C-alpha positions as a Python dict, from the first residue, in 0.01 Angstrom:
ca = {
    (1, 'X'): (0, 0, 0),
    (2, 'X'): (-327, -190, 1),
    (3, 'X'): (-194, -528, -114),
    (4, 'X'): (-484, -531, -358),
    (5, 'X'): (-422, -765, -649),
    (6, 'X'): (-554, -628, -976),
    (7, 'X'): (-764, -816, -1229),
    (8, 'X'): (-720, -787, -1605),
    (9, 'X'): (-1090, -718, -1663),
    (10, 'X'): (-1080, -422, -1428),
    (11, 'X'): (-779, -278, -1610),
    (12, 'X'): (-947, -318, -1948),
    (13, 'X'): (-1267, -162, -1820),
    (14, 'X'): (-1076, 139, -1689),
    (15, 'X'): (-882, 179, -2014),
    (16, 'X'): (-1203, 154, -2217),
    (17, 'X'): (-1272, 508, -2096),
    (18, 'X'): (-960, 637, -2277),
    (19, 'X'): (-1035, 766, -2626),
    (20, 'X'): (-783, 765, -2910),
    (21, 'X'): (-786, 1137, -2996),
    (22, 'X'): (-776, 1096, -3374),
    (23, 'X'): (-990, 786, -3425),
    (24, 'X'): (-1253, 889, -3164),
    (25, 'X'): (-1286, 537, -3023),
    (26, 'X'): (-1158, 385, -2701),
    (27, 'X'): (-822, 207, -2686),
    (28, 'X'): (-970, -129, -2588),
    (29, 'X'): (-1219, -157, -2874),
    (30, 'X'): (-938, -54, -3112),
    (31, 'X'): (-724, -340, -2973),
    (32, 'X'): (-450, -94, -2886),
    (33, 'X'): (-393, -234, -2533),
    (34, 'X'): (-161, -535, -2522),
    (35, 'X'): (59, -738, -2283),
    (36, 'X'): (-107, -655, -1952),
    (37, 'X'): (111, -761, -1658),
    (38, 'X'): (-44, -748, -1311),
    (39, 'X'): (118, -724, -970),
    (40, 'X'): (25, -622, -620),
    (41, 'X'): (-67, -255, -646),
    (42, 'X'): (99, -234, -990),
    (43, 'X'): (12, -277, -1353),
    (44, 'X'): (216, -263, -1670),
    (45, 'X'): (79, -273, -2026),
    (46, 'X'): (162, -170, -2381),
    (47, 'X'): (-33, 79, -2593),
    (48, 'X'): (13, 13, -2965),
    (49, 'X'): (-15, 344, -3150),
    (50, 'X'): (-120, 371, -3514),
    (51, 'X'): (210, 536, -3610),
    (52, 'X'): (546, 598, -3443),
    (53, 'X'): (505, 962, -3554),
    (54, 'X'): (203, 1011, -3328),
    (55, 'X'): (234, 1358, -3168),
    (56, 'X'): (-6, 1262, -2887),
    (57, 'X'): (195, 983, -2727),
    (58, 'X'): (235, 1158, -2395),
    (59, 'X'): (-130, 1268, -2392),
    (60, 'X'): (-242, 906, -2436),
    (61, 'X'): (5, 782, -2174),
    (62, 'X'): (-121, 1036, -1918),
    (63, 'X'): (-485, 951, -1991),
    (64, 'X'): (-413, 581, -1936),
    (65, 'X'): (-248, 652, -1601),
    (66, 'X'): (-535, 878, -1497),
    (67, 'X'): (-794, 614, -1599),
    (68, 'X'): (-633, 348, -1377),
    (69, 'X'): (-603, 588, -1085),
    (70, 'X'): (-958, 717, -1125),
    (71, 'X'): (-1144, 390, -1189),
    (72, 'X'): (-940, 149, -976),
    (73, 'X'): (-715, 318, -718),
    (74, 'X'): (-487, 624, -697),
    (75, 'X'): (-233, 408, -510),
    (76, 'X'): (-157, 182, -806),
    (77, 'X'): (179, 211, -983),
    (78, 'X'): (118, 232, -1358),
    (79, 'X'): (381, 170, -1626),
    (80, 'X'): (270, 235, -1983),
    (81, 'X'): (497, 112, -2263),
    (82, 'X'): (440, 279, -2599),
    (83, 'X'): (498, 107, -2931),
    (84, 'X'): (341, 134, -3276),
    (85, 'X'): (201, -68, -3562),
    (86, 'X'): (127, 148, -3866),
    (87, 'X'): (-222, 78, -3997),
    (88, 'X'): (-300, -25, -4353),
    (89, 'X'): (-588, -119, -4581),
    (90, 'X'): (-355, -300, -4825),
    (91, 'X'): (-373, -650, -4678),
    (92, 'X'): (-245, -922, -4914),
    (93, 'X'): (-193, -676, -5200),
    (94, 'X'): (-38, -857, -5500),
    (95, 'X'): (185, -559, -5589),
    (96, 'X'): (411, -427, -5313),
    (97, 'X'): (273, -675, -5057),
    (98, 'X'): (503, -550, -4779),
    (99, 'X'): (412, -182, -4823),
    (100, 'X'): (142, -62, -4584),
    (101, 'X'): (67, 282, -4729),
    (102, 'X'): (132, 441, -5069),
    (103, 'X'): (117, 820, -5058),
    (104, 'X'): (119, 1038, -5370),
    (105, 'X'): (287, 1378, -5339),
    (106, 'X'): (159, 1613, -5609),
    (107, 'X'): (161, 1984, -5685),
    (108, 'X'): (4, 2058, -6020),
    (109, 'X'): (284, 2314, -6077),
    (110, 'X'): (662, 2281, -6093),
    (111, 'X'): (897, 2490, -5883),
    (112, 'X'): (704, 2476, -5556),
    (113, 'X'): (955, 2250, -5381),
    (114, 'X'): (753, 1929, -5397),
    (115, 'X'): (1060, 1705, -5412),
    (116, 'X'): (1220, 1890, -5121),
    (117, 'X'): (904, 1840, -4916),
    (118, 'X'): (887, 1472, -5014),
    (119, 'X'): (1248, 1406, -4916),
    (120, 'X'): (1220, 1578, -4580),
    (121, 'X'): (883, 1427, -4489),
    (122, 'X'): (1036, 1085, -4560),
    (123, 'X'): (1336, 1152, -4334),
    (124, 'X'): (1113, 1294, -4058),
    (125, 'X'): (890, 984, -4069),
    (126, 'X'): (1198, 760, -4061),
    (127, 'X'): (1342, 948, -3762),
    (128, 'X'): (1016, 881, -3577),
    (129, 'X'): (1071, 507, -3621),
    (130, 'X'): (882, 430, -3943),
    (131, 'X'): (1012, 233, -4241),
    (132, 'X'): (998, 467, -4540),
    (133, 'X'): (1068, 459, -4914),
    (134, 'X'): (1049, 707, -5202),
    (135, 'X'): (975, 651, -5569),
    (136, 'X'): (1097, 943, -5777),
    (137, 'X'): (820, 936, -6038),
    (138, 'X'): (945, 1244, -6220),
    (139, 'X'): (1094, 1030, -6497),
    (140, 'X'): (1211, 1324, -6710),
    (141, 'X'): (1356, 1536, -6430),
    (142, 'X'): (1457, 1310, -6139),
    (143, 'X'): (1594, 1501, -5839),
    (144, 'X'): (1608, 1251, -5553),
    (145, 'X'): (1962, 1126, -5634),
    (146, 'X'): (2092, 1484, -5592),
    (147, 'X'): (1889, 1557, -5281),
    (148, 'X'): (2014, 1241, -5110),
    (149, 'X'): (2375, 1272, -5231),
    (150, 'X'): (2343, 950, -5429),
    (151, 'X'): (2417, 1054, -5788),
    (152, 'X'): (2692, 796, -5825),
    (153, 'X'): (2509, 505, -5663),
    (154, 'X'): (2334, 237, -5870),
    (155, 'X'): (2072, -15, -5756),
    (156, 'X'): (2203, -368, -5705),
    (157, 'X'): (2061, -617, -5956),
    (158, 'X'): (2001, -974, -5841),
    (159, 'X'): (1793, -1271, -5956),
    (160, 'X'): (1493, -1440, -5798),
    (161, 'X'): (1359, -1750, -5975),
    (162, 'X'): (1542, -1646, -6290),
    (163, 'X'): (1392, -1295, -6287),
    (164, 'X'): (1600, -978, -6244),
    (165, 'X'): (1517, -770, -5938),
    (166, 'X'): (1647, -432, -5825),
    (167, 'X'): (1743, -340, -5472),
    (168, 'X'): (1649, 23, -5402),
    (169, 'X'): (1930, 259, -5309),
    (170, 'X'): (1931, 336, -4937),
    (171, 'X'): (2043, 673, -4803),
    (172, 'X'): (1976, 826, -4460),
    (173, 'X'): (1757, 526, -4382),
    (174, 'X'): (1528, 583, -4683),
    (175, 'X'): (1488, 332, -4967),
    (176, 'X'): (1482, 517, -5301),
    (177, 'X'): (1419, 432, -5667),
    (178, 'X'): (1471, 694, -5936),
    (179, 'X'): (1538, 707, -6307),
    (180, 'X'): (1836, 919, -6205),
    (181, 'X'): (2004, 600, -6079),
    (182, 'X'): (1964, 427, -6415),
    (183, 'X'): (2064, 682, -6680),
    (184, 'X'): (2355, 916, -6744),
    (185, 'X'): (2265, 1242, -6561),
    (186, 'X'): (2401, 1446, -6852),
    (187, 'X'): (2160, 1286, -7101),
    (188, 'X'): (1802, 1394, -7160),
    (189, 'X'): (1529, 1130, -7138),
    (190, 'X'): (1327, 1166, -7459),
    (191, 'X'): (1041, 921, -7417),
    (192, 'X'): (675, 914, -7501),
    (193, 'X'): (435, 893, -7210),
    (194, 'X'): (381, 518, -7244),
    (195, 'X'): (754, 452, -7202),
    (196, 'X'): (771, 670, -6892),
    (197, 'X'): (468, 487, -6755),
    (198, 'X'): (638, 151, -6803),
    (199, 'X'): (944, 277, -6617),
    (200, 'X'): (724, 372, -6321),
    (201, 'X'): (554, 32, -6328),
    (202, 'X'): (897, -134, -6311),
    (203, 'X'): (978, 61, -5997),
    (204, 'X'): (675, -110, -5842),
    (205, 'X'): (705, -459, -5987),
    (206, 'X'): (1080, -515, -6030),
    (207, 'X'): (1220, -351, -5716),
    (208, 'X'): (1247, -540, -5388),
    (209, 'X'): (1097, -293, -5141),
    (210, 'X'): (1058, -533, -4850),
    (211, 'X'): (846, -403, -4563),
    (212, 'X'): (762, -33, -4554),
    (213, 'X'): (517, 168, -4346),
    (214, 'X'): (506, 453, -4599),
    (215, 'X'): (608, 467, -4967),
    (216, 'X'): (602, 828, -5091),
    (217, 'X'): (556, 883, -5466),
    (218, 'X'): (715, 1209, -5579),
    (219, 'X'): (502, 1291, -5883),
    (220, 'X'): (600, 1526, -6168),
    (221, 'X'): (415, 1855, -6217),
    (222, 'X'): (80, 1849, -6394),
    (223, 'X'): (-188, 1582, -6419),
    (224, 'X'): (-67, 1355, -6697),
    (225, 'X'): (37, 1004, -6794),
    (226, 'X'): (248, 932, -6485),
    (227, 'X'): (-37, 1021, -6251),
    (228, 'X'): (-274, 791, -6440),
    (229, 'X'): (-17, 512, -6447),
    (230, 'X'): (18, 538, -6069),
    (231, 'X'): (-351, 505, -5989),
    (232, 'X'): (-392, 229, -6248),
    (233, 'X'): (-100, 25, -6108),
    (234, 'X'): (-154, 33, -5731),
    (235, 'X'): (-426, 137, -5485),
    (236, 'X'): (-303, 470, -5347),
    (237, 'X'): (-371, 526, -4975),
    (238, 'X'): (-396, 901, -5019),
    (239, 'X'): (-244, 1212, -5172),
    (240, 'X'): (-94, 1530, -5036),
    (241, 'X'): (-78, 1856, -5230),
    (242, 'X'): (225, 2084, -5211),
    (243, 'X'): (183, 2449, -5298),
    (244, 'X'): (330, 2790, -5228),
    (245, 'X'): (111, 3077, -5103),
    (246, 'X'): (88, 3278, -5424),
    (247, 'X'): (-211, 3276, -5653),
    (248, 'X'): (-38, 3131, -5961),
    (249, 'X'): (72, 2822, -5766),
    (250, 'X'): (-268, 2779, -5602),
    (251, 'X'): (-444, 2780, -5939),
    (252, 'X'): (-248, 2472, -6046),
    (253, 'X'): (-268, 2311, -5702),
    (254, 'X'): (-647, 2322, -5732),
    (255, 'X'): (-623, 2118, -6052),
    (256, 'X'): (-388, 1869, -5892),
    (257, 'X'): (-618, 1824, -5596),
    (258, 'X'): (-929, 1800, -5814),
    (259, 'X'): (-769, 1524, -6021),
    (260, 'X'): (-754, 1290, -5721),
    (261, 'X'): (-1119, 1365, -5646),
    (262, 'X'): (-1241, 1269, -5993),
    (263, 'X'): (-1504, 994, -5946),
    (264, 'X'): (-1308, 746, -6159),
    (265, 'X'): (-990, 807, -5953),
    (266, 'X'): (-1128, 875, -5604),
    (267, 'X'): (-803, 889, -5405),
    (268, 'X'): (-848, 1048, -5060),
    (269, 'X'): (-666, 1380, -5023),
    (270, 'X'): (-482, 1371, -4690),
    (271, 'X'): (-405, 1741, -4680),
    (272, 'X'): (-204, 2039, -4802),
    (273, 'X'): (157, 2136, -4733),
    (274, 'X'): (240, 2502, -4796),
    (275, 'X'): (607, 2541, -4889),
    (276, 'X'): (800, 2870, -4881),
    (277, 'X'): (530, 3004, -4650),
    (278, 'X'): (748, 3281, -4518),
    (279, 'X'): (1110, 3393, -4526),
    (280, 'X'): (1312, 3384, -4205),
    (281, 'X'): (1668, 3522, -4231),
    (282, 'X'): (1932, 3336, -4029),
    (283, 'X'): (2030, 3651, -3840),
    (284, 'X'): (1664, 3725, -3748),
    (285, 'X'): (1515, 3384, -3658),
    (286, 'X'): (1208, 3540, -3495),
    (287, 'X'): (1109, 3741, -3803),
    (288, 'X'): (876, 3626, -4079),
    (289, 'X'): (850, 3795, -4418),
    (290, 'X'): (565, 3677, -4641),
    (291, 'X'): (739, 3719, -4976),
    (292, 'X'): (496, 3503, -5177),
    (293, 'X'): (178, 3608, -5000),
    (294, 'X'): (10, 3478, -4688),
    (295, 'X'): (-253, 3216, -4618),
    (296, 'X'): (-287, 3072, -4967),
    (297, 'X'): (-234, 2711, -4860),
    (298, 'X'): (-488, 2746, -4580),
    (299, 'X'): (-739, 2891, -4826),
    (300, 'X'): (-689, 2588, -5050),
    (301, 'X'): (-735, 2352, -4756),
    (302, 'X'): (-1051, 2535, -4649),
    (303, 'X'): (-1190, 2540, -5002),
    (304, 'X'): (-1166, 2162, -5035),
    (305, 'X'): (-1225, 2082, -4666),
    (306, 'X'): (-894, 1901, -4617),
    (307, 'X'): (-638, 1940, -4337),
    (308, 'X'): (-350, 2186, -4346),
    (309, 'X'): (-59, 1954, -4273),
    (310, 'X'): (216, 2211, -4238),
    (311, 'X'): (381, 2535, -4340),
    (312, 'X'): (747, 2511, -4441),
    (313, 'X'): (954, 2831, -4418),
    (314, 'X'): (1184, 2964, -4688),
    (315, 'X'): (1524, 2945, -4522),
    (316, 'X'): (1872, 2920, -4667),
    (317, 'X'): (1958, 2593, -4491),
    (318, 'X'): (1687, 2403, -4682),
    (319, 'X'): (1831, 2510, -5018),
    (320, 'X'): (2187, 2440, -4909),
    (321, 'X'): (2098, 2098, -4773),
    (322, 'X'): (1927, 1995, -5097),
    (323, 'X'): (2223, 2105, -5306),
    (324, 'X'): (2466, 1929, -5071),
    (325, 'X'): (2276, 1601, -5087),
    (326, 'X'): (2158, 1585, -4728),
    (327, 'X'): (1789, 1645, -4650),
    (328, 'X'): (1737, 1958, -4445),
    (329, 'X'): (1567, 1766, -4164),
    (330, 'X'): (1914, 1631, -4080),
    (331, 'X'): (2050, 1984, -4042),
    (332, 'X'): (2059, 2130, -3692),
    (333, 'X'): (1817, 2413, -3769),
    (334, 'X'): (1530, 2409, -3517),
    (335, 'X'): (1298, 2609, -3742),
    (336, 'X'): (1336, 2360, -4026),
    (337, 'X'): (1327, 2055, -3801),
    (338, 'X'): (1010, 2161, -3620),
    (339, 'X'): (831, 2247, -3945),
    (340, 'X'): (899, 1912, -4113),
    (341, 'X'): (846, 1709, -3796),
    (342, 'X'): (509, 1874, -3739),
    (343, 'X'): (406, 1813, -4102),
    (344, 'X'): (519, 1448, -4088),
    (345, 'X'): (323, 1391, -3767),
    (346, 'X'): (14, 1549, -3920),
    (347, 'X'): (52, 1331, -4230),
    (348, 'X'): (85, 1014, -4020),
    (349, 'X'): (-226, 1115, -3824),
    (350, 'X'): (-428, 1163, -4141),
    (351, 'X'): (-315, 825, -4279),
    (352, 'X'): (-432, 655, -3958),
    (353, 'X'): (-766, 838, -3966),
    (354, 'X'): (-812, 756, -4334),
    (355, 'X'): (-738, 386, -4276),
    (356, 'X'): (-988, 373, -3991),
    (357, 'X'): (-1270, 553, -4170),
    (358, 'X'): (-1238, 479, -4542),
    (359, 'X'): (-1216, 149, -4727),
    (360, 'X'): (-921, 60, -4946),
    (361, 'X'): (-873, 275, -5256),
    (362, 'X'): (-945, 82, -5574),
    (363, 'X'): (-707, 74, -5868),
    (364, 'X'): (-837, 273, -6164),
    (365, 'X'): (-945, 35, -6438),
    (366, 'X'): (-963, 173, -6792),
    (367, 'X'): (-1230, 2, -6998),
}
């Protein structure tokens, strides 16, 4: 040992050579280096990542260690603590003030597994350490109560300053609001669009969401009243598009994606998730059968120059888990777990990049 006592400025200068891989800026200028503790021939500090779902944690840790060894001394003992603080552009928002990011999940077409993808992305983000909620915005056909095994649970009603508030149902660590919690599941909801829109607005204004890193909005198929109500009520951080590979699904997915890019809406599209990408039978886990075609989701992503967030296989355990009321990410199936974890990490990355590069989305105002 050299008995050389480090200086904070030297540590910061060394770490200023480490680039955050997604944001393309150094850790020091991004204020991601905190709590530097110096000793003789040792240094300990914390790197604050932009999301707990960051897939590059170990890459960043290794680069920090290498930077200290290269620019100061190879004899120094380096301890890097990793934590996270999810980024947001929604500072002091009057509606949902504790929610950092609002993410719309859309498809354009029904039957592509959008709700399944939403539920499992939420659980994967939660398992990474994030605080996550879901609003089931499909007012006429709510499915989240079934997928989370919560059909018989009702939100708790309480009063704040004489006003009724709802406490979202919490299952598997996810806070959830759905019309399915408020009406008899055997009864059809026969409402005009304005009534459905008001119900969605109440999920925002009358529910006590607390602090969340990500609030996923599971939108109904199409591009109608509910979608407009969403973008008129809150600034949406970004949208993801769920599709299957076949042409008929892609045709509607294009419309769903194009809606968010309308100049008067202008919600950033974070990427595409391709569901039912291929079939893998349980007895042949290394085989892939492209029942619905191949590469359609990637073609959509390429066409609109947006990221491909993930490809989710068609496997029996996903269907069984949804019917049993336990998201498939909780099932010990490595194929399913890896697919949803990878997609959730990619989504978290795109949210961080979007928050660094693009100003806050504006609410749509109808003249």
